[in-house]
N, C-alpha and C positions, 0 to 999 in steps of 0.2 A: 225801139224803146223798151227798156226792161221795167217790168212792173214790180213794185215792192211786194214781197210775199204777204205782208199783213193786209195790203189793200184788197186782196181777194179772199181774205179770211171770212168764213161764215160764222157769225155770232148769233146764237139763238137767245133772245131776251125773254125770260119767263115772267109773266105778270098775271094779275087777276086772282084766280083761285076762289075759294068759298069763305074766306075769313070775313070778319066785320070790316076789314080794311081793303076789301076788294077794289072799290072805286079809286081809292088813293093809289093802290098798286098799279092799276091800269094807267092812270095819269103818269105815274113815275116811269112805267115801262115805255110808254109812247115817247116821252121826252128823251129817254136814253137811246131809243132807236133813232130818233131824229138826229141826235148829236153824233152818234156813230156813223150814220150815213153822211152827215155833213163832213166827216173826217175821212170819207172814202171807203168805209167798211161795208160789207154786205150783211146788214143787220135785219133780223125779222122778229116780230113779236108773236108770242105763243101763250095762249091762256092755259091754265092748269086744269085740264078736263080730260075726258076719255080719249080725246084725239091727240094728247100730248106725246105719249110714248111712240105711237106709229109715226107721228110727224118728225120726232127727233131721229127715229131709225131711218126714215127716208132722207132727211136732210143731211144727217151726219155732220153737224157743225163742228168746226175746229174748237169752239168754245161755247159754253153755256153760262149765261149771266142771270142768276135769279134776282129779280127785282120784286120780290114777293114780300109783302108786309103781313104779319100775323102768323097764325099757327104753322101751317104746313111749309110756308116759305122760310120761316126763321127757326123752326124747331129741328131742322136737319133732315126731315123726312123726304122732301122733294130732292134735296141734294143727294141723299142716299140713292134714290132712283136714278138720278143722272149718273152717278158713279157706277151703278149696276149696268147701265147701258154702255159703259166704257168711255164716257165723254168727260173731258176736262172741265172744271168749274173755274169761274172767276169769283174770288172771294173765299170766305171761310168754309172749311169742310164740314161735313155733317156732325161729327162728334163734338167739335168745338162749338158749332152753332147751337146744339142742344144745351150745352153748358151756359152759353151767353143768354139764350132765350129764357132760361129759368132764373129769374131775378134773385131769389134767395141763394141759389147755388153760386151764381156769379159774385154776389156780395160777400159770401163766405170765403171764396177763394181770394178775392182781392184784399179782404181784410187780413187774411193769413199772410199775405205778402206785404203787409204794413201800410196799405192804402186805407185812408179814413172813409168810413161809410156810416150813415145813420144807424143807430141801434134798431133792431126790428124783431118781429115775431111772425110766424106764418100759422094760418089756421085753415085747415081743410073744411069745406062746408059740412062734411059728414060729422067730423068731431065737434064742430060748432053746434050742430043740432043735438048731438048726443049729450053734451055737457050742459046745454042750456045757455042761451045767449047772455042773459043778464049777468050772471056771476063771472063768466069768461070776460066779458067786456069791461066789467068793473076791475078785474085783475089787470087787464091790458092797460087801461087808463092809469091805474095806480102805479104800475111799473114803469111805463114809458113816459107818462105825463102827457100834457096837452100843450100845443096842438099836435095832431097826428096826420099822417098821410096814409090812406087806405087805397090799395091798388091790386089788381089781379097779379098773382105770382108770375104769370106768363101773359104777355100782351103788349100792345103798343098804341101809339096815337092818343094816349091819355084816356082811352075808353075804360070806363068803370073806375076812374080815379077820383077820389074826393079828399079835400082838406077838411079835417075835423077839428073844430076849435072848442067845442063844448061836448061834454059826455052825452048829452041828449042827441047829438048829431051822429053818434057812432053807429047805432043800429041801422039807420037809413043808409049810411055809407057802406055797411057790410052787404046789405041787400043789393045795392047798385053794383058793387064789386062782383058778387056772385052771379050777376046776370051775364058776366063776360068770362068767368072762369070758376073752376071748382075750389081753388085755393086762394086765400087772401094773404097779401103781405101788408103788415101794418108796421110803419116805421115812424120814428120820431121826426117831426117836421123841423127843417132847418131853414132859418131866414137868412137871406143873402142874395147875391147876384146869381141869377140862373144863367149858366153858360154851357154851351155844347162845343165839342171839339171833334172835327173830322180828322181821321187818320188815313193816309193813303200810302201805298207802296208802289212807286213807279219803276221799281227795279233796283234801287240802291238802298233798300231798307225802309221801314216805316218812317214817315214824317208827318207833321201836323199841318193842316191848313189853319188860317187865322181863326181864333176862337170867336164864336158868335154869342153876344149877350142878348137875352130875351127879356123884354119888358112888356108884360101883358096888361091890358085893360080888363082886369078881372082874372078868373082862372085861365091858365094856359091849357085849355081843353081841346077836344077834337075840332070844334067849330073855329076856335081861335087859330089853330094851327093851319087850317086849309082854306080859310076865307080871309082875304086881305082886309086890313083896317082895324083889327082888334089887337094887333101886336106891333110893337116897334122893335126893330132889330138894330143892333150896333155891331158892325163888323169892320175892324176887329173890336172885340169887347173892350169896354172902358176900364182897363186894368192897368195898374202900375207894372212897369217892365218886369220886376222881380216876381210879381204875382202871376203875370201872364206866362212867364217861363215855368213856374211851378204847375200851373194849369196844364200846359202842354206836356210837361214831364209826366204828370199823373195819367193823362190820356194815353201816352205811349206805353206807360207801365201796364195799364189795364189791357191794352191791345196785346202786349207781350205775355202777361200772366195768363190770359185766357186763350192764348194760342191762335189769335185771329190772323187772317191773311187778307192782303190787298186793300181792303177798305173797311172802316167801321166808323161809328159816331158815338162818342162818349158824353153822357149827360152828367153835369156836375152842379153843385151849389157852392158858391165861394163866400165865406165870411172871414173869420180869422184863420180858417183852414180851408182846404179844398176837399169837399165831400163827394164821393162817388155815389151816383144814383143808379144808373143802368147803362147798358151799352146796346147798340143796334148793329147787327151784321148786315142788314139790308136797309141802309138809310133811305129816307124819302128823297125822291129826285124830281118832285113837282116844281112848278113855278114859284111856290112859296116855301119850299123845303130849305133846310139849313145848309146841307153840304154844297149845293150849287151856289148859295150866297157866299159861303166861305171861299169857294173856288174863284168866283168873280173878284172877291176882295184881294185874292192873291195874284190876280192878273191872268188867271188861266182861262183860255177858251174851252168850253165844256167838251166840244168835239175832240180837241187835242188832248185834253186830260183823260177822257174816257178811252181814247185810242191808246194812250200810254199805259193805262191800266190793262187793256187787252194785251198789249205787247208784253208787259211784265208777267201777266198770268200765263201766256203761252211759253215764255222763256223759262218759267219755273215749273211748268207742268211735267209730271213724270213721263218718261218714255220707256219703251221696251215692253216685252210681253208681261202681262199681269201687273204693270206698274200702277195703273189706276186703281185696281182692286186692292193693291197693297196698302193704299192709304186708308 
C-alpha cells in the first residue's frame, strides 16, 4: 500500500508565547493539532520559549503553522525566526504580518485601495503625556465626534478596547488602552451589524467562508469572546444576498491588498456601507472561535479543511537553494 506523502508530513504548530492572549493561543493550538491528527497528519504542539529553536532544528518539520495570538505571533517576529531556520510557513509571511498587525497601517493601506474604514487618529502614550491629556482629548472628540472606539494600535481579543459615548469616558478609556500598548487608535464608532469573514486558500486562490454575524449581550470583549453564553452568532450572517456578496468582496480585497496568504479573518461593520475594522493573520481556533464556526456552516470537517490548508501551503512553498530566505 502506498502512503500519501502529506500523511507523513510533520507539522509543527506554534502556540502560547508570553502575550496577554497566551491561554487562548494554547487552546487554539491544541484544537488545530487534534484536527490535523484526525486527518492523518503528524502534528505536534510547541510553545514559544527557549526550547523552540532547538526543537524545530531537531524535528525539521516540513511545515510550521503559527497559531499565536498577540505580539510575537502576529507581528511577524516569530515568523522571521522560522524563516531564518529555513522552514516553510503556513499563512502570511513576516513582512505582511507586521503590516496587518499594525491597525493604523492596515487601515491606511486599505483606505488607499478604496475600502471604507472609520476615520481615526493615533496617539502614542509619550506624545499624549507631553501635550497634556485634556486639550488633546478635547480636540479628538471635537474632530471625530462621539461615540468613539479606543483600542491599542496593535493587539487582539478586544483587550484594552473601549466604546466611549461621552467625553467624560475618554480619559479612562485611554488609560485602559495604554495598559495593553504604547499607542492608541481612536476611531469614529460605526453602528451596524458586526460581521467577520474568514478567507482561506485551499490551492485555487482565496475564497471566503460564510460570514458570521456577532450579536453580543453587552460589549464584545475578551470575556464575551471566549466564554459561551454572552454572544449569539448567526452563520451565515443575516444579510441580504447583495450585501453578503459585498461583504465577501471586501474581505477578499483586504486579504489581497495586504498581501495575506492561506488564511485570515476580516472584521467588519455593516450599515449602509461595509466598514473595515481590522484583520487577523492568526485567527482564533478555539471551540468558540469564529473561523471554525464558519467552516462548520460551510460543511467543512475541520480536519479535512486544515489538511487542505497544509497541502496548499506545501504546494506553494518555495523550493531550491536560498528560496526560503528569498522571501
